[in-house]
C-alpha positions as a Markdown table, in Angstrom:
| # | Residue | x | y | z |
|---|---|---|---|---|
| 1 | Met | 0.0 | 0.1 | 0.0 |
| 2 | Leu | 2.8 | 2.5 | 1.0 |
| 3 | Asp | 4.7 | 1.6 | -2.3 |
| 4 | Leu | 1.7 | 2.4 | -4.2 |
| 5 | Leu | 1.1 | 5.7 | -2.5 |
| 6 | Ala | 4.6 | 6.8 | -2.9 |
| 7 | Ala | 4.3 | 6.5 | -6.7 |
| 8 | Pro | 3.5 | 9.7 | -8.6 |
| 9 | Pro | -0.3 | 9.8 | -9.3 |
| 10 | Asp | -1.5 | 8.8 | -12.8 |
| 11 | Ala | -4.7 | 7.4 | -14.2 |
| 12 | Pro | -4.1 | 3.6 | -13.3 |
| 13 | Leu | -2.9 | 4.4 | -9.8 |
| 14 | Leu | -5.9 | 6.8 | -9.4 |
| 15 | Ile | -8.3 | 4.0 | -10.2 |
| 16 | Ser | -6.5 | 1.7 | -7.7 |
| 17 | Ile | -6.7 | 4.2 | -4.8 |
| 18 | Thr | -10.2 | 5.0 | -5.7 |
| 19 | Lys | -11.1 | 1.4 | -5.3 |
| 20 | Leu | -9.3 | 1.2 | -1.9 |
| 21 | Thr | -11.0 | 4.2 | -0.6 |
| 22 | Glu | -14.8 | 3.6 | -1.2 |
| 23 | Ser | -15.7 | 4.2 | 2.4 |
| 24 | Ser | -14.9 | 7.1 | 4.7 |
| 25 | Gly | -13.1 | 4.7 | 7.0 |
| 26 | Asp | -10.8 | 3.6 | 4.1 |
| 27 | Arg | -10.2 | 7.2 | 3.3 |
| 28 | Gln | -9.2 | 8.0 | 6.9 |
| 29 | Val | -6.8 | 5.0 | 6.9 |
| 30 | Val | -5.1 | 6.1 | 3.6 |
| 31 | Gly | -5.0 | 9.6 | 4.8 |
| 32 | Asp | -3.2 | 8.7 | 8.0 |
| 33 | Ala | -0.7 | 6.7 | 5.9 |
| 34 | Leu | 0.0 | 9.6 | 3.7 |
| 35 | Ala | 0.6 | 11.9 | 6.6 |
| 36 | Ser | 3.0 | 9.3 | 8.1 |
| 37 | Met | 5.0 | 9.0 | 4.8 |
| 38 | Ala | 5.1 | 12.9 | 4.4 |
| 39 | Thr | 7.3 | 13.6 | 7.3 |
| 40 | Ser | 10.2 | 16.1 | 6.9 |
| 41 | Ser | 12.7 | 13.2 | 6.7 |
| 42 | Ala | 11.1 | 11.8 | 3.7 |
| 43 | Gly | 12.4 | 12.7 | 0.2 |
| 44 | Leu | 10.8 | 15.3 | -2.0 |
| 45 | Arg | 9.2 | 12.7 | -4.3 |
| 46 | Val | 7.5 | 10.9 | -1.6 |
| 47 | Arg | 6.2 | 14.3 | 0.0 |
| 48 | Phe | 5.0 | 15.5 | -3.3 |
| 49 | Ser | 3.1 | 12.3 | -3.9 |
| 50 | Ala | 1.6 | 12.4 | -0.5 |
| 51 | Leu | 0.4 | 15.8 | -1.2 |
| 52 | Ser | -1.2 | 14.8 | -4.5 |
| 53 | Trp | -3.1 | 11.9 | -3.0 |
| 54 | Leu | -4.3 | 14.1 | 0.1 |
| 55 | Val | -5.8 | 16.4 | -2.4 |
| 56 | Val | -7.4 | 13.5 | -4.4 |
| 57 | Leu | -8.9 | 12.1 | -1.3 |
| 58 | Gly | -11.1 | 15.1 | -0.9 |
| 59 | Lys | -12.1 | 18.1 | 1.3 |
| 60 | Pro | -11.7 | 16.3 | 4.6 |
| 61 | Phe | -8.0 | 15.9 | 3.9 |
| 62 | His | -7.4 | 19.3 | 2.3 |
| 63 | Arg | -6.4 | 20.8 | 5.8 |
| 64 | Arg | -3.6 | 18.2 | 5.9 |
| 65 | Ala | -2.6 | 18.9 | 2.2 |
| 66 | Ala | -2.4 | 22.6 | 3.0 |
| 67 | Asp | -0.2 | 22.0 | 6.0 |
| 68 | Leu | 2.1 | 19.8 | 4.1 |
| 69 | Ala | 2.4 | 22.4 | 1.2 |
| 70 | Cys | 3.2 | 25.1 | 3.6 |
| 71 | Asp | 5.9 | 22.9 | 5.3 |
| 72 | Leu | 7.4 | 22.0 | 1.8 |
| 73 | Ala | 7.5 | 25.8 | 0.9 |
| 74 | Arg | 9.1 | 26.9 | 4.1 |
| 75 | Ser | 11.7 | 24.3 | 4.1 |
| 76 | Ala | 12.7 | 24.4 | 0.4 |
| 77 | Thr | 16.5 | 24.3 | 0.4 |
| 78 | Val | 17.1 | 22.5 | -2.8 |
| 79 | Pro | 18.2 | 24.8 | -5.7 |
| 80 | Gly | 15.7 | 25.0 | -8.4 |
| 81 | Phe | 12.8 | 23.9 | -6.1 |
| 82 | Asp | 9.8 | 24.0 | -8.3 |
| 83 | Phe | 7.3 | 26.3 | -6.6 |
| 84 | Pro | 5.0 | 26.6 | -9.5 |
| 85 | Tyr | 4.6 | 22.8 | -9.5 |
| 86 | Leu | 3.7 | 22.8 | -5.8 |
| 87 | Ala | 1.2 | 25.6 | -6.4 |
| 88 | Gly | -0.4 | 23.6 | -9.2 |
| 89 | Leu | -0.7 | 20.6 | -6.8 |
| 90 | Val | -2.9 | 22.6 | -4.4 |
| 91 | Ser | -4.7 | 24.7 | -7.0 |
| 92 | Arg | -7.9 | 22.6 | -6.2 |
| 93 | Leu | -7.9 | 23.8 | -2.5 |
| 94 | Ser | -10.3 | 26.5 | -1.1 |
| 95 | Ala | -9.1 | 30.1 | -1.3 |
| 96 | Pro | -8.3 | 30.3 | 2.5 |
| 97 | Leu | -6.1 | 27.3 | 2.3 |
| 98 | Arg | -4.3 | 28.6 | -0.9 |
| 99 | Arg | -3.9 | 31.9 | 0.9 |
| 100 | Glu | -1.9 | 30.0 | 3.6 |
| 101 | Val | 0.3 | 28.4 | 1.1 |
| 102 | Ala | 1.0 | 31.7 | -0.6 |
| 103 | Asp | 1.9 | 33.3 | 2.8 |
| 104 | Ala | 4.3 | 30.4 | 3.3 |
| 105 | Met | 5.9 | 31.2 | 0.0 |
| 106 | His | 6.2 | 34.8 | 1.0 |
| 107 | Lys | 8.6 | 33.7 | 3.7 |
| 108 | Val | 11.3 | 32.7 | 1.3 |
| 109 | Leu | 11.0 | 35.6 | -1.0 |
| 110 | Gln | 14.2 | 37.1 | 0.2 |
| 111 | Ala | 16.4 | 35.3 | -2.3 |
| 112 | Ser | 17.9 | 35.9 | -5.6 |
| 113 | Pro | 16.0 | 37.6 | -8.4 |
| 114 | Arg | 15.6 | 34.4 | -10.3 |
| 115 | Gln | 14.0 | 32.7 | -7.2 |
| 116 | Val | 11.7 | 35.8 | -6.7 |
| 117 | Val | 10.4 | 35.3 | -10.3 |
| 118 | Val | 9.8 | 31.6 | -9.7 |
| 119 | Ile | 7.9 | 32.2 | -6.4 |
| 120 | Ala | 5.9 | 35.0 | -7.8 |
| 121 | Arg | 4.7 | 32.8 | -10.7 |
| 122 | Ala | 3.7 | 30.2 | -8.1 |
| 123 | Val | 1.8 | 32.7 | -6.1 |
| 124 | Leu | 0.1 | 34.0 | -9.3 |
| 125 | Lys | -0.9 | 30.5 | -10.0 |
| 126 | Leu | -2.4 | 30.2 | -6.5 |
| 127 | Gly | -4.5 | 33.4 | -7.4 |
| 128 | Phe | -2.6 | 35.9 | -5.2 |
| 129 | Gly | -0.2 | 37.5 | -7.5 |
| 130 | Ser | -1.2 | 41.0 | -6.9 |
| 131 | Asp | -0.2 | 40.8 | -3.2 |
| 132 | Pro | 1.7 | 44.0 | -2.2 |
| 133 | Val | 4.6 | 41.8 | -1.0 |
| 134 | Ile | 4.9 | 40.1 | -4.4 |
| 135 | Val | 4.7 | 43.4 | -6.4 |
| 136 | Glu | 7.4 | 44.9 | -4.1 |
| 137 | Ala | 9.6 | 41.7 | -4.5 |
| 138 | Leu | 9.4 | 41.8 | -8.2 |
| 139 | Arg | 10.1 | 45.6 | -8.3 |
| 140 | Ser | 13.3 | 45.0 | -6.2 |
| 141 | Ala | 14.3 | 42.1 | -8.5 |
| 142 | Phe | 13.8 | 44.2 | -11.5 |
| 143 | Glu | 15.8 | 47.1 | -10.2 |
| 144 | His | 18.4 | 45.0 | -8.6 |
| 145 | Pro | 21.9 | 46.4 | -9.7 |
| 146 | Val | 23.8 | 43.2 | -10.1 |
| 147 | Ala | 21.1 | 40.7 | -11.1 |
| 148 | Asp | 21.7 | 38.8 | -14.4 |
| 149 | Arg | 19.9 | 40.5 | -17.3 |
| 150 | Gly | 17.6 | 37.5 | -17.9 |
| 151 | Ala | 16.2 | 37.3 | -14.3 |
| 152 | Gln | 15.9 | 41.1 | -14.2 |
| 153 | Arg | 13.9 | 41.2 | -17.4 |
| 154 | Glu | 11.6 | 38.2 | -16.5 |
| 155 | Ala | 10.9 | 40.0 | -13.1 |
| 156 | Gly | 10.0 | 43.2 | -15.0 |
| 157 | Val | 7.6 | 41.5 | -17.4 |
| 158 | Leu | 5.8 | 39.6 | -14.6 |
| 159 | Leu | 5.7 | 42.9 | -12.6 |
| 160 | Ala | 4.0 | 44.6 | -15.6 |
| 161 | Arg | 1.5 | 41.9 | -15.9 |
| 162 | Ile | 0.6 | 42.0 | -12.2 |
| 163 | Ala | 0.8 | 45.8 | -11.8 |
| 164 | Pro | 0.2 | 47.5 | -15.2 |
| 165 | Thr | 1.2 | 50.9 | -13.8 |
| 166 | His | 4.9 | 49.5 | -14.1 |
| 167 | Leu | 4.3 | 48.6 | -17.8 |
| 168 | Ala | 5.9 | 51.8 | -19.3 |
| 169 | Ser | 9.1 | 51.8 | -17.2 |
| 170 | Val | 9.6 | 48.0 | -17.7 |
| 171 | Thr | 9.1 | 48.4 | -21.4 |
| 172 | Arg | 11.7 | 51.3 | -21.6 |
| 173 | Lys | 14.2 | 49.1 | -19.9 |
| 174 | Val | 13.6 | 46.0 | -21.7 |
| 175 | Leu | 13.9 | 47.7 | -25.0 |
| 176 | Thr | 17.5 | 48.8 | -23.9 |
| 177 | Pro | 19.1 | 45.4 | -24.1 |
| 178 | Glu | 22.7 | 46.3 | -22.8 |
| 179 | Gly | 24.8 | 43.2 | -23.1 |
| 180 | Glu | 21.9 | 41.1 | -24.1 |
| 181 | Val | 22.8 | 38.0 | -26.1 |
| 182 | Thr | 20.0 | 35.7 | -25.4 |
| 183 | Thr | 17.9 | 37.2 | -28.0 |
| 184 | Arg | 15.1 | 34.7 | -28.2 |
| 185 | Ala | 14.3 | 35.2 | -24.6 |
| 186 | Trp | 14.5 | 38.9 | -24.9 |
| 187 | Gly | 12.3 | 38.9 | -28.0 |
| 188 | Ser | 9.8 | 36.9 | -26.3 |
| 189 | Ser | 9.7 | 39.3 | -23.7 |
| 190 | Val | 9.1 | 42.2 | -26.1 |
| 191 | Thr | 6.2 | 40.3 | -27.7 |
| 192 | Glu | 4.7 | 39.7 | -24.3 |
| 193 | Leu | 4.9 | 43.3 | -23.3 |
| 194 | Ala | 3.3 | 44.2 | -26.6 |
| 195 | Ser | 0.5 | 41.8 | -25.9 |
| 196 | Met | -0.2 | 43.8 | -22.7 |
| 197 | Gly | -0.5 | 47.0 | -24.6 |
| 198 | Ala | 3.1 | 48.3 | -24.5 |
| 199 | Asp | 4.1 | 50.5 | -27.2 |
| 200 | Val | 7.2 | 48.8 | -28.6 |
| 201 | Ile | 7.4 | 49.5 | -32.3 |
| 202 | Leu | 9.2 | 52.8 | -32.0 |
| 203 | Gly | 11.8 | 51.3 | -29.7 |
| 204 | Leu | 12.3 | 48.2 | -32.0 |
| 205 | Val | 12.7 | 50.5 | -35.0 |
| 206 | Ala | 15.5 | 52.5 | -33.0 |
| 207 | Leu | 17.4 | 49.2 | -32.4 |
| 208 | Ile | 17.1 | 48.2 | -35.9 |
| 209 | Asp | 18.5 | 51.7 | -36.9 |
| 210 | Asp | 21.3 | 51.6 | -34.3 |
| 211 | Glu | 24.4 | 50.6 | -36.1 |
| 212 | Thr | 26.3 | 50.2 | -32.8 |
| 213 | Cys | 24.0 | 47.6 | -31.6 |
| 214 | Asp | 24.6 | 43.8 | -31.7 |
| 215 | Tyr | 23.4 | 42.6 | -35.1 |
| 216 | Arg | 21.6 | 39.7 | -33.4 |
| 217 | Val | 19.6 | 42.1 | -31.3 |
| 218 | Arg | 18.8 | 44.2 | -34.5 |
| 219 | Met | 17.5 | 41.2 | -36.4 |
| 220 | Thr | 15.5 | 40.1 | -33.3 |
| 221 | Ala | 14.0 | 43.5 | -33.2 |
| 222 | Gly | 12.9 | 43.2 | -36.8 |
| 223 | Gln | 11.3 | 39.8 | -36.1 |
| 224 | Arg | 9.5 | 40.9 | -33.1 |
| 225 | Ser | 8.3 | 44.0 | -34.9 |
| 226 | Ser | 6.6 | 41.8 | -37.3 |
| 227 | Cys | 5.1 | 39.7 | -34.5 |
| 228 | Val | 3.6 | 42.8 | -33.0 |
| 229 | His | 2.0 | 43.8 | -36.3 |
| 230 | Asp | 0.6 | 40.3 | -36.5 |
| 231 | Leu | -0.7 | 40.6 | -32.9 |
| 232 | Ala | -2.3 | 43.9 | -33.7 |
| 233 | Arg | -4.0 | 42.7 | -36.9 |
| 234 | His | -5.4 | 39.6 | -35.3 |
| 235 | Ala | -6.6 | 41.5 | -32.1 |
| 236 | Gly | -8.7 | 43.8 | -34.2 |
| 237 | Pro | -9.5 | 47.5 | -33.6 |
| 238 | Ala | -11.0 | 46.9 | -30.1 |
| 239 | His | -7.7 | 46.0 | -28.6 |
| 240 | His | -4.6 | 48.0 | -28.2 |
| 241 | Val | -1.5 | 45.7 | -28.8 |
| 242 | Gly | 1.9 | 47.4 | -28.9 |
| 243 | Ile | 1.2 | 49.9 | -31.8 |
| 244 | Arg | -0.7 | 53.2 | -32.0 |
| 245 | Pro | -2.7 | 54.5 | -35.0 |
| 246 | Asp | -0.8 | 55.7 | -38.0 |
| 247 | His | 1.6 | 58.8 | -37.5 |
| 248 | Arg | 2.5 | 59.9 | -41.1 |
| 249 | Asp | 4.3 | 63.0 | -39.8 |
| 250 | Arg | 7.8 | 61.9 | -38.9 |
| 251 | Ser | 8.2 | 65.3 | -36.9 |
| 252 | Glu | 6.3 | 63.6 | -34.2 |
| 253 | Leu | 9.1 | 61.1 | -33.7 |
| 254 | Pro | 11.9 | 61.8 | -31.2 |
| 255 | Ser | 14.8 | 63.8 | -33.0 |
| 256 | His | 17.2 | 61.0 | -33.0 |
| 257 | Leu | 14.9 | 58.9 | -35.2 |
| 258 | Arg | 14.0 | 61.6 | -37.7 |
| 259 | Gly | 15.7 | 61.2 | -41.0 |
| 260 | Thr | 17.1 | 57.8 | -40.2 |
| 261 | Ala | 15.4 | 56.1 | -43.0 |
| 262 | Ala | 17.5 | 53.5 | -44.7 |
| 263 | Pro | 18.1 | 54.3 | -48.5 |
| 264 | Pro | 16.5 | 52.4 | -51.2 |
| 265 | Pro | 17.9 | 48.9 | -51.9 |
| 266 | Gln | 21.0 | 48.8 | -54.2 |
| 267 | Glu | 22.7 | 45.7 | -55.1 |
| 268 | Pro | 26.2 | 45.9 | -53.3 |
| 269 | Ala | 29.4 | 45.1 | -55.3 |
| 270 | His | 30.6 | 43.0 | -52.4 |
| 271 | Arg | 28.9 | 41.5 | -49.2 |
| 272 | Gly | 32.0 | 41.3 | -47.1 |
| 273 | Gly | 31.8 | 44.8 | -45.6 |
| 274 | Thr | 33.1 | 46.9 | -48.6 |
| 275 | Arg | 31.2 | 48.8 | -51.0 |
| 276 | Ser | 31.5 | 50.2 | -54.6 |
| 277 | Pro | 31.9 | 53.9 | -54.9 |
| 278 | Gly | 28.6 | 55.6 | -54.3 |
| 279 | Gly | 27.0 | 52.5 | -53.1 |
| 280 | Pro | 25.2 | 52.1 | -49.8 |
| 281 | His | 26.9 | 51.5 | -46.6 |
| 282 | Pro | 26.8 | 47.9 | -45.3 |
| 283 | Ala | 25.0 | 48.9 | -42.1 |
| 284 | Ala | 22.3 | 50.6 | -44.4 |
| 285 | Glu | 22.0 | 47.3 | -46.2 |
| 286 | Asp | 21.4 | 45.6 | -42.9 |
| 287 | Gln | 18.7 | 48.1 | -41.9 |
| 288 | Tyr | 17.0 | 47.6 | -45.2 |
| 289 | Ala | 17.2 | 43.8 | -44.8 |
| 290 | Cys | 15.5 | 44.1 | -41.4 |
| 291 | Arg | 12.8 | 46.2 | -42.8 |
| 292 | Arg | 12.4 | 44.0 | -45.7 |
| 293 | His | 12.2 | 40.8 | -43.4 |
| 294 | Leu | 9.2 | 42.6 | -41.8 |
| 295 | Gly | 7.5 | 42.5 | -45.1 |
| 296 | Gln | 7.0 | 46.2 | -44.9 |
| 297 | Pro | 8.2 | 49.3 | -46.9 |
| 298 | Pro | 11.5 | 50.8 | -46.1 |
| 299 | Ala | 11.4 | 53.6 | -43.5 |
| 300 | Gly | 10.8 | 57.0 | -45.3 |
| 301 | Ser | 8.4 | 55.8 | -47.9 |
| 302 | Pro | 4.7 | 57.1 | -47.7 |
| 303 | Gln | 3.6 | 53.7 | -46.4 |
| 304 | Trp | 5.9 | 53.2 | -43.6 |
| 305 | Arg | 3.9 | 53.8 | -40.4 |
| 306 | Leu | 5.4 | 54.2 | -36.9 |
| 307 | Cys | 3.7 | 54.6 | -33.6 |
């Protein structure tokens, strides 16, 4: 019996447990066995399995399940402890019990920015992501002076989702990818911010036009700009998705973006960084390639629209 309960729950095991717990007396026996298994000296695998089965047994055992979840959260010392998985296991508990689990997770928020993001996602799954303590922890992680850029960016995006008043400041910082090399993760963050309504197009165009920027960031900026246009098209006029109505007058743009249009495409004499007399600068070719990659006209043409 104990070996059966210690196994991760799946469909065949669920059927077996159900057959063994047809009466309230049987359920009580199984619940007591699970509580005995889930002592602090047991391994995480056993304790997680016990928690899963306590939830399956029904409301009379949810108090025990919440206590076990709180103990697991408070005693989490293993690097990479899966707080969101723990939150998912107890997502069927009542709001007051989930509140207790969320409060237990608050106790371990004083960790690295990466851990703060993980715990915040778990608390969000429990339904309490807007708690002031979570918002403040994410803000601190986002503004952490020495946090790795990935964790800092993820904290900012989650902060913007939970507390939209931070959306503009988060977007400004994310669109300044200093030293950013994980362009796929960065690009996903930009798209997520756009889906929340952030105006990202102008910042992406600035990155495309910035000849000092890492070419990988410039190309990712082009790809994400295309994604944002797709989001806006599919969302329809009732939704604001990262792009404002057409501004045909470039005088409305910041001064550093006026007149930065790439020249019309010309076939270069060489692709290796040299150019024929009078031909376009290689960086200008890159800018035009970015814009052409978007499936849009080059900047400066009457059809090119910026927010």
